[in-house]
TISEVO-847138 format. One record per residue: residue number from 1; x, z, y of N, C-alpha, C, O, CB in turn; residue in one letter. Coordinates in nm, 4 decimals, padded with zeros to 6 digits. Glycine has a CB too. Example, Ala and Ser with C-alpha at 12.3 -4.5 7.8 and 13.67 -1.06 7.14 Angstrom:
BEGIN
node nr = 1	n.xx = 01.3190	n.zz = 00.7800	n.yy = -00.5690	ca.xx = 01.2300	ca.zz = 00.7800	ca.yy = -00.4500	c.xx = 01.3200	c.zz = 00.7800	c.yy = -00.3300	o.xx = 01.4236	o.zz = 00.8465	o.yy = -00.3319	cb.xx = 01.1308	cb.zz = 00.9046	cb.yy = -00.4473	rest = a
node nr = 2	n.xx = 01.2850	n.zz = 00.7080	n.yy = -00.2250	ca.xx = 01.3670	ca.zz = 00.7140	ca.yy = -00.1060	c.xx = 01.2900	c.zz = 00.7870	c.yy = 00.0030	o.xx = 01.3409	o.zz = 00.8039	o.yy = 00.1138	cb.xx = 01.4084	cb.zz = 00.5725	cb.yy = -00.0598	rest = s
***
This chain:
BEGIN
node nr = 1	n.xx = -00.6439	n.zz = 00.8129	n.yy = 00.4673	ca.xx = -00.5867	ca.zz = 00.8798	ca.yy = 00.4230	c.xx = -00.4862	c.zz = 00.9781	c.yy = 00.5125	o.xx = -00.4090	o.zz = 00.9128	o.yy = 00.5827	cb.xx = -00.5483	cb.zz = 00.8088	cb.yy = 00.3431	rest = m
node nr = 2	n.xx = -00.4731	n.zz = 01.1156	n.yy = 00.5229	ca.xx = -00.4049	ca.zz = 01.2044	ca.yy = 00.5939	c.xx = -00.2819	c.zz = 01.2373	c.yy = 00.5306	o.xx = -00.2565	o.zz = 01.2866	o.yy = 00.4207	cb.xx = -00.4790	cb.zz = 01.3132	cb.yy = 00.6180	rest = f
node nr = 3	n.xx = -00.1827	n.zz = 01.1827	n.yy = 00.6644	ca.xx = -00.1015	ca.zz = 01.2462	ca.yy = 00.5943	c.xx = -00.0095	c.zz = 01.4263	c.yy = 00.5351	o.xx = 00.0978	o.zz = 01.4612	o.yy = 00.4857	cb.xx = -00.0535	cb.zz = 01.1753	cb.yy = 00.6375	rest = a
node nr = 4	n.xx = -00.1235	n.zz = 01.4823	n.yy = 00.5772	ca.xx = -00.1375	ca.zz = 01.6337	ca.yy = 00.5107	c.xx = -00.1660	c.zz = 01.5941	c.yy = 00.3354	o.xx = -00.1192	o.zz = 01.6579	o.yy = 00.2411	cb.xx = -00.3001	cb.zz = 01.7379	cb.yy = 00.5961	rest = r
node nr = 5	n.xx = -00.2347	n.zz = 01.5001	n.yy = 00.3284	ca.xx = -00.2682	ca.zz = 01.5167	ca.yy = 00.1936	c.xx = -00.0806	c.zz = 01.4220	c.yy = 00.1122	o.xx = -00.0743	o.zz = 01.3081	o.yy = 00.0659	cb.xx = -00.4709	cb.zz = 01.4143	cb.yy = 00.1614	rest = d
node nr = 6	n.xx = 00.0045	n.zz = 01.4960	n.yy = 00.1213	ca.xx = 00.1021	ca.zz = 01.4902	ca.yy = 00.0722	c.xx = 00.1120	c.zz = 01.4433	c.yy = -00.1164	o.xx = 00.2190	o.zz = 01.3957	o.yy = -00.1543	cb.xx = 00.1451	cb.zz = 01.6167	cb.yy = 00.1199	rest = a
node nr = 7	n.xx = 00.0335	n.zz = 01.4555	n.yy = -00.1875	ca.xx = 00.0359	ca.zz = 01.4304	ca.yy = -00.3402	c.xx = -00.0527	c.zz = 01.3246	c.yy = -00.3364	o.xx = -00.0576	o.zz = 01.2642	o.yy = -00.4436	cb.xx = -00.0095	cb.zz = 01.5521	cb.yy = -00.4434	rest = s
node nr = 8	n.xx = -00.1226	n.zz = 01.2827	n.yy = -00.2514	ca.xx = -00.1953	ca.zz = 01.1291	ca.yy = -00.2623	c.xx = -00.0417	c.zz = 01.0287	c.yy = -00.1845	o.xx = 00.0032	o.zz = 00.9357	o.yy = -00.2515	cb.xx = -00.3958	cb.zz = 01.1193	cb.yy = -00.1306	rest = a
node nr = 9	n.xx = 00.0018	n.zz = 01.0509	n.yy = -00.0913	ca.xx = 00.0641	ca.zz = 00.9895	ca.yy = -00.0379	c.xx = 00.2331	c.zz = 00.9065	c.yy = -00.1511	o.xx = 00.2994	o.zz = 00.8028	o.yy = -00.1544	cb.xx = 00.0744	cb.zz = 01.0933	cb.yy = 00.0840	rest = t
node nr = 10	n.xx = 00.2266	n.zz = 01.0203	n.yy = -00.2107	ca.xx = 00.3468	ca.zz = 01.0312	ca.yy = -00.2739	c.xx = 00.3120	c.zz = 00.9818	c.yy = -00.3944	o.xx = 00.4021	o.zz = 00.9579	o.yy = -00.4749	cb.xx = 00.4081	cb.zz = 01.1614	cb.yy = -00.2770	rest = e
node nr = 11	n.xx = 00.1465	n.zz = 00.9522	n.yy = -00.4368	ca.xx = 00.1587	ca.zz = 00.9170	ca.yy = -00.5697	c.xx = 00.1189	c.zz = 00.7458	c.yy = -00.5443	o.xx = 00.0917	o.zz = 00.6633	o.yy = -00.6315	cb.xx = 00.0492	cb.zz = 01.0185	cb.yy = -00.6793	rest = m
node nr = 12	n.xx = 00.1263	n.zz = 00.7245	n.yy = -00.3890	ca.xx = 00.1168	ca.zz = 00.5520	ca.yy = -00.3889	c.xx = 00.2855	c.zz = 00.4767	c.yy = -00.3982	o.xx = 00.3136	o.zz = 00.3571	o.yy = -00.4066	cb.xx = 00.0296	cb.zz = 00.4944	cb.yy = -00.2102	rest = l
node nr = 13	n.xx = 00.3741	n.zz = 00.5919	n.yy = -00.3933	ca.xx = 00.5563	ca.zz = 00.5345	ca.yy = -00.4241	c.xx = 00.5566	c.zz = 00.4447	c.yy = -00.5622	o.xx = 00.5100	o.zz = 00.4667	o.yy = -00.6740	cb.xx = 00.6898	cb.zz = 00.6971	cb.yy = -00.4622	rest = q
node nr = 14	n.xx = 00.6073	n.zz = 00.3676	n.yy = -00.5231	ca.xx = 00.5873	ca.zz = 00.2702	ca.yy = -00.6827	c.xx = 00.4789	c.zz = 00.2328	c.yy = -00.7087	o.xx = 00.4831	o.zz = 00.1839	o.yy = -00.8216	cb.xx = 00.6145	cb.zz = 00.3329	cb.yy = -00.8164	rest = g
node nr = 15	n.xx = 00.3430	n.zz = 00.2256	n.yy = -00.6519	ca.xx = 00.2380	ca.zz = 00.1350	ca.yy = -00.6438	c.xx = 00.2415	c.zz = 00.0102	c.yy = -00.6346	o.xx = 00.2965	o.zz = -00.0368	o.yy = -00.5350	cb.xx = 00.1775	cb.zz = 00.1568	cb.yy = -00.5657	rest = c
node nr = 16	n.xx = 00.1774	n.zz = -00.0911	n.yy = -00.7476	ca.xx = 00.1409	ca.zz = -00.2127	ca.yy = -00.7672	c.xx = 00.0934	c.zz = -00.1736	c.yy = -00.7003	o.xx = 00.0407	o.zz = -00.0628	o.yy = -00.6905	cb.xx = 00.1030	cb.zz = -00.2833	cb.yy = -00.8564	rest = p
node nr = 17	n.xx = 00.1053	n.zz = -00.3185	n.yy = -00.5882	ca.xx = -00.0349	ca.zz = -00.4438	ca.yy = -00.4838	c.xx = -00.0447	c.zz = -00.5897	c.yy = -00.5436	o.xx = 00.0351	o.zz = -00.6728	o.yy = -00.5868	cb.xx = 00.0232	cb.zz = -00.4909	cb.yy = -00.2801	rest = v
node nr = 18	n.xx = -00.1626	n.zz = -00.5818	n.yy = -00.5277	ca.xx = -00.1977	ca.zz = -00.7090	ca.yy = -00.5755	c.xx = -00.2695	c.zz = -00.8036	c.yy = -00.5439	o.xx = -00.1970	o.zz = -00.8727	o.yy = -00.6155	cb.xx = -00.2285	cb.zz = -00.7037	cb.yy = -00.6536	rest = v
node nr = 19	n.xx = -00.3388	n.zz = -00.8712	n.yy = -00.5079	ca.xx = -00.4253	ca.zz = -00.9804	ca.yy = -00.4242	c.xx = -00.5259	c.zz = -00.9224	c.yy = -00.5186	o.xx = -00.5120	o.zz = -00.8543	o.yy = -00.6201	cb.xx = -00.3883	cb.zz = -01.1704	cb.yy = -00.4189	rest = t
node nr = 20	n.xx = -00.6554	n.zz = -00.9796	n.yy = -00.4419	ca.xx = -00.8006	ca.zz = -00.9815	ca.yy = -00.4896	c.xx = -00.8279	c.zz = -01.0120	c.yy = -00.6726	o.xx = -00.8939	o.zz = -00.9629	o.yy = -00.7641	cb.xx = -00.8749	cb.zz = -01.1131	cb.yy = -00.3923	rest = a
node nr = 21	n.xx = -00.7356	n.zz = -01.1185	n.yy = -00.6519	ca.xx = -00.7386	ca.zz = -01.2196	ca.yy = -00.8034	c.xx = -00.6428	c.zz = -01.1467	c.yy = -00.8307	o.xx = -00.5669	o.zz = -01.2297	o.yy = -00.7808	cb.xx = -00.7116	cb.zz = -01.4014	cb.yy = -00.8195	rest = a
node nr = 22	n.xx = -00.5428	n.zz = -01.0315	n.yy = -00.8791	ca.xx = -00.5007	ca.zz = -01.0031	ca.yy = -00.9433	c.xx = -00.3188	c.zz = -01.0528	c.yy = -00.9499	o.xx = -00.2164	o.zz = -01.0270	o.yy = -01.0131	cb.xx = -00.5947	cb.zz = -01.0267	cb.yy = -01.0185	rest = g
node nr = 23	n.xx = -00.3725	n.zz = -01.1469	n.yy = -00.8275	ca.xx = -00.1677	ca.zz = -01.1616	ca.yy = -00.8219	c.xx = -00.0720	c.zz = -01.1106	c.yy = -00.7547	o.xx = -00.0651	o.zz = -01.1257	o.yy = -00.6327	cb.xx = -00.1106	cb.zz = -01.2745	cb.yy = -00.7859	rest = d
node nr = 24	n.xx = 00.0447	n.zz = -01.0210	n.yy = -00.8461	ca.xx = 00.1546	ca.zz = -01.0074	ca.yy = -00.7878	c.xx = 00.1855	c.zz = -00.9857	c.yy = -00.6371	o.xx = 00.2325	o.zz = -01.0888	o.yy = -00.5889	cb.xx = 00.2049	cb.zz = -01.0974	cb.yy = -00.8248	rest = w
node nr = 25	n.xx = 00.1719	n.zz = -00.8642	n.yy = -00.5295	ca.xx = 00.2179	ca.zz = -00.8648	ca.yy = -00.4586	c.xx = 00.3535	c.zz = -00.7853	c.yy = -00.3828	o.xx = 00.4285	o.zz = -00.8008	o.yy = -00.2864	cb.xx = 00.1377	cb.zz = -00.8725	cb.yy = -00.4376	rest = v
node nr = 26	n.xx = 00.3300	n.zz = -00.6921	n.yy = -00.4940	ca.xx = 00.4577	ca.zz = -00.5843	ca.yy = -00.4503	c.xx = 00.4764	c.zz = -00.4721	c.yy = -00.4969	o.xx = 00.3890	o.zz = -00.4389	o.yy = -00.5770	cb.xx = 00.4622	cb.zz = -00.5444	cb.yy = -00.3286	rest = g
node nr = 27	n.xx = 00.5733	n.zz = -00.3822	n.yy = -00.4756	ca.xx = 00.4986	ca.zz = -00.2082	ca.yy = -00.4989	c.xx = 00.5612	c.zz = -00.1554	c.yy = -00.3868	o.xx = 00.6585	o.zz = -00.1827	o.yy = -00.3165	cb.xx = 00.5432	cb.zz = -00.0976	cb.yy = -00.6592	rest = a
node nr = 28	n.xx = 00.4644	n.zz = -00.0617	n.yy = -00.3933	ca.xx = 00.4900	ca.zz = 00.0627	ca.yy = -00.2430	c.xx = 00.5909	c.zz = 00.1033	c.yy = -00.2424	o.xx = 00.6052	o.zz = 00.1911	o.yy = -00.3276	cb.xx = 00.4148	cb.zz = 00.1998	cb.yy = -00.2252	rest = v
node nr = 29	n.xx = 00.7310	n.zz = 00.0698	n.yy = -00.1481	ca.xx = 00.8248	ca.zz = 00.1412	ca.yy = -00.0936	c.xx = 00.8495	c.zz = 00.2813	c.yy = -00.0503	o.xx = 00.9256	o.zz = 00.3665	o.yy = -00.0962	cb.xx = 00.8384	cb.zz = 00.0901	cb.yy = -00.0197	rest = r
node nr = 30	n.xx = 00.7274	n.zz = 00.2853	n.yy = 00.0961	ca.xx = 00.7472	ca.zz = 00.3878	ca.yy = 00.1902	c.xx = 00.5723	c.zz = 00.4005	c.yy = 00.2565	o.xx = 00.4857	o.zz = 00.3158	o.yy = 00.2344	cb.xx = 00.8857	cb.zz = 00.3356	cb.yy = 00.3139	rest = s
node nr = 31	n.xx = 00.5587	n.zz = 00.4875	n.yy = 00.3135	ca.xx = 00.4352	ca.zz = 00.4373	ca.yy = 00.3848	c.xx = 00.4255	c.zz = 00.4811	c.yy = 00.5207	o.xx = 00.5149	o.zz = 00.5618	o.yy = 00.5463	cb.xx = 00.3122	cb.zz = 00.4789	cb.yy = 00.3176	rest = i
node nr = 32	n.xx = 00.3364	n.zz = 00.4529	n.yy = 00.6337	ca.xx = 00.4360	ca.zz = 00.4682	ca.yy = 00.7508	c.xx = 00.2977	c.zz = 00.5016	c.yy = 00.7955	o.xx = 00.2001	o.zz = 00.4326	o.yy = 00.7658	cb.xx = 00.5485	cb.zz = 00.3385	cb.yy = 00.8249	rest = l
node nr = 33	n.xx = 00.2912	n.zz = 00.6463	n.yy = 00.8923	ca.xx = 00.1815	ca.zz = 00.7486	ca.yy = 00.9452	c.xx = 00.1845	c.zz = 00.7457	c.yy = 01.0995	o.xx = 00.2798	o.zz = 00.7457	o.yy = 01.1774	cb.xx = 00.2106	cb.zz = 00.9078	cb.yy = 00.8919	rest = i
node nr = 34	n.xx = 00.0786	n.zz = 00.7437	n.yy = 01.1156	ca.xx = 00.0679	ca.zz = 00.7655	ca.yy = 01.3085	c.xx = 00.0633	c.zz = 00.9304	c.yy = 01.3353	o.xx = -00.0255	o.zz = 01.0138	o.yy = 01.3176	cb.xx = -00.1177	cb.zz = 00.6852	cb.yy = 01.3938	rest = d
node nr = 35	n.xx = 00.1985	n.zz = 00.9389	n.yy = 01.3856	ca.xx = 00.2419	ca.zz = 01.0987	ca.yy = 01.3927	c.xx = 00.1548	c.zz = 01.1596	c.yy = 01.4826	o.xx = 00.1595	o.zz = 01.2826	o.yy = 01.4859	cb.xx = 00.3949	cb.zz = 01.1303	cb.yy = 01.4446	rest = v
node nr = 36	n.xx = 00.0258	n.zz = 01.0660	n.yy = 01.6040	ca.xx = -00.0616	ca.zz = 01.1492	ca.yy = 01.6765	c.xx = -00.1802	c.zz = 01.1860	c.yy = 01.5796	o.xx = -00.2134	o.zz = 01.3000	o.yy = 01.5469	cb.xx = -00.1097	cb.zz = 01.0769	cb.yy = 01.8088	rest = r
node nr = 37	n.xx = -00.2358	n.zz = 01.0711	n.yy = 01.5413	ca.xx = -00.3745	ca.zz = 01.1122	ca.yy = 01.4881	c.xx = -00.2994	c.zz = 01.1601	c.yy = 01.2813	o.xx = -00.3959	o.zz = 01.1695	o.yy = 01.2056	cb.xx = -00.5285	cb.zz = 00.9192	cb.yy = 01.5131	rest = s
node nr = 38	n.xx = -00.1953	n.zz = 01.1785	n.yy = 01.2253	ca.xx = -00.1656	ca.zz = 01.2102	ca.yy = 01.1285	c.xx = -00.2430	c.zz = 01.1349	c.yy = 01.0302	o.xx = -00.2757	o.zz = 01.2004	o.yy = 00.9312	cb.xx = -00.1676	cb.zz = 01.3296	cb.yy = 01.1278	rest = r
node nr = 39	n.xx = -00.2885	n.zz = 00.9844	n.yy = 01.0349	ca.xx = -00.3137	ca.zz = 00.8713	ca.yy = 00.9393	c.xx = -00.2789	c.zz = 00.8275	c.yy = 00.9147	o.xx = -00.2147	o.zz = 00.7781	o.yy = 01.0074	cb.xx = -00.3550	cb.zz = 00.8078	cb.yy = 00.9276	rest = q
node nr = 40	n.xx = -00.2434	n.zz = 00.7578	n.yy = 00.7803	ca.xx = -00.1560	ca.zz = 00.6421	ca.yy = 00.7173	c.xx = -00.2586	c.zz = 00.5421	c.yy = 00.7673	o.xx = -00.3807	o.zz = 00.5265	o.yy = 00.7658	cb.xx = -00.1214	cb.zz = 00.6426	cb.yy = 00.5345	rest = l
node nr = 41	n.xx = -00.0849	n.zz = 00.4466	n.yy = 00.8388	ca.xx = -00.1664	ca.zz = 00.3169	ca.yy = 00.9033	c.xx = -00.1106	c.zz = 00.1897	c.yy = 00.8383	o.xx = -00.1549	o.zz = 00.0798	o.yy = 00.8717	cb.xx = -00.1461	cb.zz = 00.3021	cb.yy = 01.0776	rest = r
node nr = 42	n.xx = 00.0147	n.zz = 00.2062	n.yy = 00.7186	ca.xx = 00.0669	ca.zz = 00.0923	ca.yy = 00.7260	c.xx = 00.1420	c.zz = 00.1427	c.yy = 00.5519	o.xx = 00.1593	o.zz = 00.2622	o.yy = 00.5275	cb.xx = 00.1694	cb.zz = 00.0566	cb.yy = 00.8896	rest = y
node nr = 43	n.xx = 00.1744	n.zz = 00.0452	n.yy = 00.4590	ca.xx = 00.1724	ca.zz = 00.0681	ca.yy = 00.3245	c.xx = 00.3520	c.zz = -00.0485	c.yy = 00.3474	o.xx = 00.3392	o.zz = -00.1590	o.yy = 00.4000	cb.xx = -00.0141	cb.zz = 00.0037	cb.yy = 00.2130	rest = v
node nr = 44	n.xx = 00.4234	n.zz = -00.0248	n.yy = 00.3246	ca.xx = 00.5804	ca.zz = -00.0706	ca.yy = 00.3497	c.xx = 00.5964	c.zz = -00.1188	c.yy = 00.1680	o.xx = 00.5711	o.zz = -00.0310	o.yy = 00.0855	cb.xx = 00.7164	cb.zz = 00.0979	cb.yy = 00.4223	rest = m
node nr = 45	n.xx = 00.6307	n.zz = -00.2333	n.yy = 00.1276	ca.xx = 00.6718	ca.zz = -00.2535	ca.yy = 00.0525	c.xx = 00.7452	c.zz = -00.3827	c.yy = -00.0391	o.xx = 00.7631	o.zz = -00.4919	o.yy = 00.0148	cb.xx = 00.6097	cb.zz = -00.2052	cb.yy = 00.0370	rest = l
node nr = 46	n.xx = 00.7716	n.zz = -00.3661	n.yy = -00.1340	ca.xx = 00.9181	ca.zz = -00.4923	ca.yy = -00.2317	c.xx = 00.8428	c.zz = -00.5936	c.yy = -00.2578	o.xx = 00.7586	o.zz = -00.5888	o.yy = -00.3475	cb.xx = 01.0034	cb.zz = -00.4442	cb.yy = -00.4151	rest = l
node nr = 47	n.xx = 00.8626	n.zz = -00.7004	n.yy = -00.1824	ca.xx = 00.7860	ca.zz = -00.8539	ca.yy = -00.2811	c.xx = 00.8470	c.zz = -00.9193	c.yy = -00.3086	o.xx = 00.9338	o.zz = -00.9359	o.yy = -00.2229	cb.xx = 00.6965	cb.zz = -00.9531	cb.yy = -00.2386	rest = s
node nr = 48	n.xx = 00.8573	n.zz = -00.9740	n.yy = -00.3845	ca.xx = 00.9238	ca.zz = -01.0898	ca.yy = -00.4092	c.xx = 00.9175	c.zz = -01.2003	c.yy = -00.3655	o.xx = 00.8058	o.zz = -01.2140	o.yy = -00.3157	cb.xx = 00.9197	cb.zz = -01.1119	cb.yy = -00.4939	rest = r
node nr = 49	n.xx = 01.0043	n.zz = -01.3325	n.yy = -00.3510	ca.xx = 01.1111	ca.zz = -01.3346	ca.yy = -00.4032	c.xx = 01.2007	c.zz = -01.2594	c.yy = -00.2918	o.xx = 01.1771	o.zz = -01.2474	o.yy = -00.1716	cb.xx = 01.1448	cb.zz = -01.4730	cb.yy = -00.4451	rest = p
node nr = 50	n.xx = 01.2928	n.zz = -01.2200	n.yy = -00.3549	ca.xx = 01.4423	ca.zz = -01.1869	ca.yy = -00.2847	c.xx = 01.3947	c.zz = -01.0314	c.yy = -00.1852	o.xx = 01.4143	o.zz = -01.0095	o.yy = -00.0657	cb.xx = 01.5085	cb.zz = -01.3583	cb.yy = -00.1540	rest = g
node nr = 51	n.xx = 01.3285	n.zz = -00.9448	n.yy = -00.2890	ca.xx = 01.2859	ca.zz = -00.8279	ca.yy = -00.2527	c.xx = 01.2530	c.zz = -00.8032	c.yy = -00.0779	o.xx = 01.2875	o.zz = -00.7107	o.yy = -00.0044	cb.xx = 01.3932	cb.zz = -00.7383	cb.yy = -00.3103	rest = n
node nr = 52	n.xx = 01.1967	n.zz = -00.8899	n.yy = -00.0579	ca.xx = 01.1444	ca.zz = -00.8488	ca.yy = 00.1208	c.xx = 01.1145	c.zz = -00.7693	c.yy = 00.1393	o.xx = 01.0561	o.zz = -00.7129	o.yy = 00.0467	cb.xx = 01.0524	cb.zz = -00.8941	cb.yy = 00.1952	rest = a
node nr = 53	n.xx = 01.1274	n.zz = -00.6914	n.yy = 00.2771	ca.xx = 01.0280	ca.zz = -00.5333	ca.yy = 00.2837	c.xx = 00.9288	c.zz = -00.6174	c.yy = 00.3856	o.xx = 00.9591	o.zz = -00.7037	o.yy = 00.4681	cb.xx = 01.1222	cb.zz = -00.3426	cb.yy = 00.3725	rest = l
node nr = 54	n.xx = 00.7816	n.zz = -00.5548	n.yy = 00.3464	ca.xx = 00.6897	ca.zz = -00.6318	ca.yy = 00.3787	c.xx = 00.5935	c.zz = -00.4798	c.yy = 00.4421	o.xx = 00.6224	o.zz = -00.3657	o.yy = 00.4061	cb.xx = 00.6324	cb.zz = -00.7420	cb.yy = 00.2383	rest = v
node nr = 55	n.xx = 00.4774	n.zz = -00.5133	n.yy = 00.5416	ca.xx = 00.4249	ca.zz = -00.4005	ca.yy = 00.6061	c.xx = 00.2349	c.zz = -00.4371	c.yy = 00.6038	o.xx = 00.1696	o.zz = -00.5003	o.yy = 00.6868	cb.xx = 00.5101	cb.zz = -00.3888	cb.yy = 00.7801	rest = a
node nr = 56	n.xx = 00.2061	n.zz = -00.3949	n.yy = 00.5240	ca.xx = 00.0864	ca.zz = -00.4541	ca.yy = 00.5389	c.xx = -00.0591	c.zz = -00.3075	c.yy = 00.5677	o.xx = -00.0702	o.zz = -00.2095	o.yy = 00.4941	cb.xx = 00.0745	cb.zz = -00.5595	cb.yy = 00.3791	rest = i
node nr = 57	n.xx = -00.1257	n.zz = -00.3292	n.yy = 00.6586	ca.xx = -00.2066	ca.zz = -00.2390	ca.yy = 00.7032	c.xx = -00.3158	c.zz = -00.1749	c.yy = 00.6384	o.xx = -00.4208	o.zz = -00.2364	o.yy = 00.6198	cb.xx = -00.2442	cb.zz = -00.2814	cb.yy = 00.7907	rest = p
node nr = 58	n.xx = -00.2984	n.zz = -00.0370	n.yy = 00.5964	ca.xx = -00.3672	ca.zz = 00.0367	ca.yy = 00.4967	c.xx = -00.5153	c.zz = -00.0252	c.yy = 00.5579	o.xx = -00.5704	o.zz = -00.0618	o.yy = 00.4541	cb.xx = -00.3358	cb.zz = 00.2227	cb.yy = 00.4954	rest = w
node nr = 59	n.xx = -00.5892	n.zz = -00.0499	n.yy = 00.6468	ca.xx = -00.7007	ca.zz = -00.1087	ca.yy = 00.6461	c.xx = -00.7254	c.zz = -00.2111	c.yy = 00.5278	o.xx = -00.8256	o.zz = -00.2356	o.yy = 00.4606	cb.xx = -00.7105	cb.zz = -00.1634	cb.yy = 00.7677	rest = h
node nr = 60	n.xx = -00.6102	n.zz = -00.2562	n.yy = 00.5276	ca.xx = -00.6535	ca.zz = -00.4007	ca.yy = 00.4051	c.xx = -00.6613	c.zz = -00.4038	c.yy = 00.2644	o.xx = -00.7217	o.zz = -00.4790	o.yy = 00.1879	cb.xx = -00.5576	cb.zz = -00.5112	cb.yy = 00.4058	rest = a
node nr = 61	n.xx = -00.5772	n.zz = -00.2925	n.yy = 00.2435	ca.xx = -00.6309	ca.zz = -00.2249	ca.yy = 00.1269	c.xx = -00.6937	c.zz = -00.1377	c.yy = 00.0499	o.xx = -00.6925	o.zz = -00.0312	o.yy = 00.1116	cb.xx = -00.5986	cb.zz = -00.2150	cb.yy = 00.0996	rest = l
node nr = 62	n.xx = -00.7522	n.zz = -00.1239	n.yy = -00.0594	ca.xx = -00.8287	ca.zz = -00.0312	ca.yy = -00.1197	c.xx = -00.7436	c.zz = 00.0140	c.yy = -00.2638	o.xx = -00.6396	o.zz = -00.0483	o.yy = -00.2852	cb.xx = -00.9801	cb.zz = -00.0971	cb.yy = -00.1422	rest = y
node nr = 63	n.xx = -00.7760	n.zz = 00.0979	n.yy = -00.3420	ca.xx = -00.7209	ca.zz = 00.2133	ca.yy = -00.4412	c.xx = -00.7903	c.zz = 00.1525	c.yy = -00.5654	o.xx = -00.9059	o.zz = 00.1905	o.yy = -00.5841	cb.xx = -00.7707	cb.zz = 00.3917	cb.yy = -00.4033	rest = f
node nr = 64	n.xx = -00.7544	n.zz = 00.0922	n.yy = -00.6252	ca.xx = -00.8319	ca.zz = 00.0420	ca.yy = -00.7169	c.xx = -00.8064	c.zz = 00.1526	c.yy = -00.8758	o.xx = -00.7262	o.zz = 00.1364	o.yy = -00.9678	cb.xx = -00.7841	cb.zz = -00.1317	cb.yy = -00.7255	rest = d
node nr = 65	n.xx = -00.8789	n.zz = 00.2286	n.yy = -00.8612	ca.xx = -00.8511	ca.zz = 00.3584	ca.yy = -00.9641	c.xx = -00.8660	c.zz = 00.3283	c.yy = -01.1345	o.xx = -00.8170	o.zz = 00.3758	o.yy = -01.2370	cb.xx = -00.9743	cb.zz = 00.4849	cb.yy = -00.9241	rest = s
node nr = 66	n.xx = -00.9396	n.zz = 00.2472	n.yy = -01.1082	ca.xx = -00.9354	ca.zz = 00.1988	ca.yy = -01.2635	c.xx = -00.8457	c.zz = 00.1612	c.yy = -01.3572	o.xx = -00.8436	o.zz = 00.1857	o.yy = -01.4778	cb.xx = -00.9892	cb.zz = 00.1127	cb.yy = -01.2766	rest = s
node nr = 67	n.xx = -00.7458	n.zz = 00.0772	n.yy = -01.2653	ca.xx = -00.5884	ca.zz = 00.0024	ca.yy = -01.2702	c.xx = -00.4868	c.zz = 00.0924	c.yy = -01.2007	o.xx = -00.3673	o.zz = 00.0723	o.yy = -01.2225	cb.xx = -00.5815	cb.zz = -00.1553	cb.yy = -01.1836	rest = l
node nr = 68	n.xx = -00.5252	n.zz = 00.1897	n.yy = -01.1191	ca.xx = -00.3969	ca.zz = 00.2498	ca.yy = -01.0635	c.xx = -00.3286	c.zz = 00.1561	c.yy = -00.9819	o.xx = -00.2122	o.zz = 00.1678	o.yy = -01.0202	cb.xx = -00.3020	cb.zz = 00.2956	cb.yy = -01.1701	rest = s
node nr = 69	n.xx = -00.3303	n.zz = 00.0718	n.yy = -00.8943	ca.xx = -00.3292	ca.zz = 00.0153	ca.yy = -00.8310	c.xx = -00.3922	c.zz = -00.0158	c.yy = -00.7001	o.xx = -00.5146	o.zz = -00.0035	o.yy = -00.7003	cb.xx = -00.3262	cb.zz = -00.0242	cb.yy = -00.8867	rest = r
node nr = 70	n.xx = -00.3151	n.zz = -00.0685	n.yy = -00.5423	ca.xx = -00.3545	ca.zz = -00.0992	ca.yy = -00.4299	c.xx = -00.4279	c.zz = -00.2619	c.yy = -00.4537	o.xx = -00.3543	o.zz = -00.3481	o.yy = -00.5017	cb.xx = -00.2263	cb.zz = -00.0822	cb.yy = -00.3290	rest = l
node nr = 71	n.xx = -00.5627	n.zz = -00.2965	n.yy = -00.4213	ca.xx = -00.5493	ca.zz = -00.4224	ca.yy = -00.4007	c.xx = -00.5477	c.zz = -00.4823	c.yy = -00.2228	o.xx = -00.6129	o.zz = -00.4288	o.yy = -00.1331	cb.xx = -00.6657	cb.zz = -00.4753	cb.yy = -00.4888	rest = v
node nr = 72	n.xx = -00.4620	n.zz = -00.5964	n.yy = -00.2065	ca.xx = -00.5077	ca.zz = -00.6379	ca.yy = -00.0733	c.xx = -00.6002	c.zz = -00.7393	c.yy = -00.0822	o.xx = -00.6232	o.zz = -00.8138	o.yy = -00.1775	cb.xx = -00.4028	cb.zz = -00.6808	cb.yy = 00.0119	rest = y
node nr = 73	n.xx = -00.6712	n.zz = -00.7326	n.yy = 00.0705	ca.xx = -00.7489	ca.zz = -00.8163	ca.yy = 00.0910	c.xx = -00.7452	c.zz = -00.9384	c.yy = 00.1840	o.xx = -00.7480	o.zz = -00.9462	o.yy = 00.3069	cb.xx = -00.8259	cb.zz = -00.7553	cb.yy = 00.1094	rest = f
node nr = 74	n.xx = -00.7369	n.zz = -01.0482	n.yy = 00.0698	ca.xx = -00.6801	ca.zz = -01.1580	ca.yy = 00.2526	c.xx = -00.7676	c.zz = -01.2322	c.yy = 00.2525	o.xx = -00.8341	o.zz = -01.2525	o.yy = 00.1509	cb.xx = -00.5215	cb.zz = -01.2733	cb.yy = 00.2759	rest = t
node nr = 75	n.xx = -00.7992	n.zz = -01.3161	n.yy = 00.4130	ca.xx = -00.8655	ca.zz = -01.4437	ca.yy = 00.4084	c.xx = -00.8557	c.zz = -01.5375	c.yy = 00.3201	o.xx = -00.7337	o.zz = -01.5511	o.yy = 00.3111	cb.xx = -00.8453	cb.zz = -01.4999	cb.yy = 00.4971	rest = c
node nr = 76	n.xx = -00.9157	n.zz = -01.6307	n.yy = 00.2302	ca.xx = -00.8876	ca.zz = -01.7126	ca.yy = 00.1773	c.xx = -00.9566	c.zz = -01.8524	c.yy = 00.2647	o.xx = -00.9382	o.zz = -01.9667	o.yy = 00.2227	cb.xx = -00.9190	cb.zz = -01.6765	cb.yy = 00.0442	rest = t
***
């Protein structure tokens, strides 16, 4: 995703983030974009408990359009 895709990046604000098993991870608060390439690099989200701010690499996520959420793949 490129930074010039403003409507797509705005759509991510508040988007839920879950694990592949469907467990809640958090909600998107902001995004970090590489200035040189103008590509999205990290999604910043508020996670529970304590509303900690966490950065997740964009390449570790995919958008589940059927449920309007981001899915975070982790190694188990």
